[in-house]
Each structure stands twice: as structure tokens, then as C-alpha cells.
N, C-alpha and C positions, 0 to 999 in steps of 0.2 A: 717313375713318375717326375722325378727331377729333371730328366732329360726333355720330358715332354713339356714340362713349365719352361724350362729355358728356352728351348724352341719357340714356345708361343709368345716369350717375352721378346725374342729377337724379332720375329714376324711383326709383331706390334711397333716395334721401334722403326723397322724398315716401313712400314705403311704409313705412319705417322710422318716420318722425313720426307717420303715421295709425295704426300699429301700436301705439305707444307710448300715443297719446292713447285707443284703444278698450280699453286693457287697464289703465286707470287710472294709469300712470306719469306723473309731470308732465312736460310738454313744455317746452322752452326757450322763453322769449319774447324776442324781439329788439326794443329799443328803437330803432326808426328816426329818431327825432325829431334833427332838424338841418338845416341849409342844405346843398344839394348844387349844384355847378356843373359843367357839361358844355360844353366849349369845344373846337371843332375848326376855327373860322374862323381863315382866313388872307386878308388882303386881295389881291384880285383871283383867289383861287382858290375862294371859297365856304365854306361849312361852317355849323356851329351855333353859337349862343351860348344856352345853356338854363339856367334856375334853377329848382330845386324845393325849397319848404322842407315840412317836416312837423313838426307840432307835437302835443304830447300834450293830449288833453281830458279831463274828467270822465267816468267810466263805461267807462273802456277805449276811448273814441273817439279818432280823430285828425282833424286839420285838415291839408289839403293843399293848397297854391298851387304853380302852374307859370305860368312865363312862359317863351316860346320864339321864338327867332328863327332862320329859316333863309335863309342868304344863298346866292345863286348868281347865275351870269352869264346875262344875256339878250342874246344878240349880245356886244358889247363892254361893256356897261354892267352894273354891279353893281346888283342889287336883292334885295329880300327880302320874305318872308312872317312875319307875327308873329302870335303867338297866346298866349292866357293862360287860366287858369281856377282856381277855388278851390271848396273844399266840404268 
């Protein structure tokens, strides 16, 4: 039930934003620039340790940099997968 309600609210926001943009009303711009950290890692339990950085560039462009690590147990040993990207 909560998932259906959440999806309905998301659709309502998208439709409202699109309607305002079509009829020439200014839409709100979000400044998402900043550093974000998502950590759920607990030793011996696995989890994530992720970093995301967004910076504004000229011409309305943004630069995004991501580094992520996924920790998990392989048998009794803890191991991880790492990844990164930017652009």
C-alpha cells in the first residue's frame, strides 16, 4: 500500500512540474551540488560505503563523481567490490 501511495505521489509531482513548464510558469531549480555519503557497513555484517560528489559547472552543467564499495561475506571471510566513475 505504501509503495502504491509513494508512486502515486511521485507521478503527481512529475505531472505538476511538467504542466507548469509547458504553460510558461517558472519551475523551481534544485541546487544539488555537494558531497553525499551513504554508509550501511557494519564489520562482519557487510553493507555499503559510498561517496557521491556533485559540483556545478558553467552553462548549467554539473560534474558528478562517485566511489562505492560493497562489503559482503564470502563464507567466513569478508570481501568487497569497489567501483568509481566521474563525468
